[in-house]
C-alpha positions in Angstrom: -17.3 -20.3 4.4 -19.5 -23.2 5.4 -22.3 -24.5 3.2 -24.1 -26.2 6.1 -27.8 -25.3 6.4 -28.8 -22.8 9.1 -30.6 -24.2 12.1 -34.3 -24.3 11.6 -36.8 -26.1 13.9 -39.7 -25.6 11.5 -38.7 -27.0 8.1 -40.7 -26.0 5.1 -42.3 -28.5 2.7 -39.6 -27.7 0.2 -36.8 -28.4 2.7 -38.4 -31.7 3.7 -38.7 -32.7 0.0 -35.0 -31.8 -0.5 -34.0 -33.8 2.5 -35.4 -36.9 0.9 -32.4 -36.7 -1.5 -29.9 -35.2 0.9 -29.1 -37.3 4.0 -27.1 -34.4 5.6 -30.0 -32.0 5.3 -32.3 -34.7 6.6 -30.1 -35.1 9.7 -29.9 -31.3 10.2 -33.6 -30.9 9.9 -34.4 -33.8 12.3 -31.8 -32.6 14.8 -33.2 -29.0 14.8 -36.7 -30.3 15.2 -35.8 -32.7 18.0 -33.7 -30.2 19.9 -36.7 -28.2 20.9 -38.0 -31.0 23.3 -34.7 -32.8 24.1 -34.3 -31.6 27.7 -37.9 -32.4 28.5 -37.9 -35.8 26.8 -34.9 -37.0 28.7 -35.8 -35.2 32.0 -32.8 -32.9 31.8 -33.0 -30.0 34.3 -30.6 -27.5 35.7 -32.3 -26.8 39.0 -30.5 -27.3 42.3 -32.0 -30.7 42.9 -30.5 -32.1 39.7 -27.2 -30.4 40.3 -27.0 -31.9 43.8 -27.9 -35.3 42.4 -25.3 -35.2 39.7 -22.7 -33.9 42.2 -23.5 -36.7 44.6 -23.3 -39.4 41.9 -19.9 -38.0 40.8 -18.5 -37.9 44.3 -19.7 -41.5 44.9 -17.5 -42.6 42.0 -14.6 -40.1 42.4 -14.5 -39.9 46.1 -14.9 -36.8 48.3 -11.7 -35.2 47.0 -12.8 -35.4 43.4 -9.8 -37.4 42.1 -11.3 -37.6 38.7 -12.0 -34.5 36.6 -15.0 -34.6 34.3 -14.3 -33.6 30.7 -15.6 -30.4 29.0 -19.3 -30.1 28.5 -20.4 -32.1 31.5 -21.3 -29.1 33.5 -19.9 -30.7 36.7 -16.3 -29.5 36.8 -16.7 -26.2 38.6 -19.6 -27.4 40.7 -17.8 -30.6 41.9 -14.5 -28.8 42.4 -16.2 -26.2 44.7 -18.1 -28.9 46.6 -15.1 -31.1 47.3 -12.8 -28.6 49.0 
C-alpha cells in the first residue's frame, strides 16, 4: 500500500501549507499543477506534422533502415519501424 498523495492539479490551502514542511508533497503538488500545461508550454503535439518531423529527425540519425531502436516511451518505435520498411 502506497502512502503517496493522490494526483491533484488544484491543491487546497491546507495542502500548500503542509507542503512547506514536506518536500515530497511539495514536489507532487507542483508536478500535478505543472502537468496541466506541459504539452502546450513545450509545444508538444501529436498531430501528423509533428509525427512526420520526429520520424524524419530519427531517420536522419539512424538511417533509412532504422538501425537504432528508440527506447520505451519515445512514441517513435512503431511509427519509425513502419516507415522504414
